[in-house]
C-alpha positions in Angstrom: -70.8 43.4 32.1 -67.5 45.1 33.0 -66.3 47.7 30.5 -62.6 48.3 30.3 -60.3 50.6 28.4 -56.6 49.6 28.4 -57.4 47.2 31.3 -58.9 50.0 33.4 -62.5 49.6 34.6 -64.5 52.4 33.1 -68.0 51.1 33.4 -70.1 48.2 34.7 -73.7 46.8 34.6 -75.2 44.1 36.7 -78.6 42.7 36.1 -79.3 40.2 38.9 -81.5 39.8 42.0 -78.6 40.7 44.3 -77.0 43.4 42.1 -76.7 45.7 45.0 -74.4 43.3 46.8 -72.0 43.3 43.8 -72.0 46.8 42.2 -70.2 48.6 45.0 -66.9 46.8 44.2 -67.1 47.9 40.6 -68.1 51.4 41.5 -65.0 51.6 43.7 -62.9 50.3 40.8 -64.3 53.0 38.5 -63.8 55.8 41.0 -60.3 54.8 41.8 -59.4 54.0 38.1 -58.3 50.5 39.0 -57.2 47.9 36.4 -59.3 44.8 36.2 -56.4 42.7 37.5 -56.6 44.7 40.8 -60.1 43.4 41.4 -58.7 39.8 41.5 -56.4 40.8 44.3 -59.2 42.0 46.6 -60.4 39.7 49.4 -63.7 38.2 48.4 -65.6 36.6 51.2 -66.9 33.1 50.3 -69.7 32.3 49.7 -71.2 35.5 48.5 -72.3 36.7 45.1 -69.4 39.2 45.0 -67.0 36.3 44.5 -68.1 36.4 40.9 -66.4 39.8 40.5 -63.1 38.3 41.7 -63.5 35.4 39.3 -64.2 37.7 36.3 -61.1 39.8 37.2 -59.0 36.7 37.7 -60.1 35.2 34.4 -59.3 38.5 32.6 -55.9 38.7 34.2 -55.1 35.1 33.3 -56.2 35.7 29.7 -53.9 38.7 29.4 -51.0 36.7 30.9 -51.7 33.7 28.6 -51.3 36.0 25.6 -47.8 36.7 26.7 -46.8 33.1 27.3 -44.4 33.3 24.3 -42.1 35.3 26.6 -41.5 32.3 28.9 -38.7 30.0 27.9 -39.3 26.4 28.9 -36.6 23.8 28.9 
């Protein structure tokens, strides 16, 4: 679970066997007051469990952009 306020990461919880591999990235985002979209820009080594953090952030950024699709004029 990633908790955000105005797209800024303010909390996180991971319940998984390898949670220790993933939580550090979210802890950094909280400490640096990063927006969730910034997590999508990080390099995520594949295949690791931390790639799921990048996917979550990418999905959130896409969902936010999709809500603004009315701003794009298509011909």
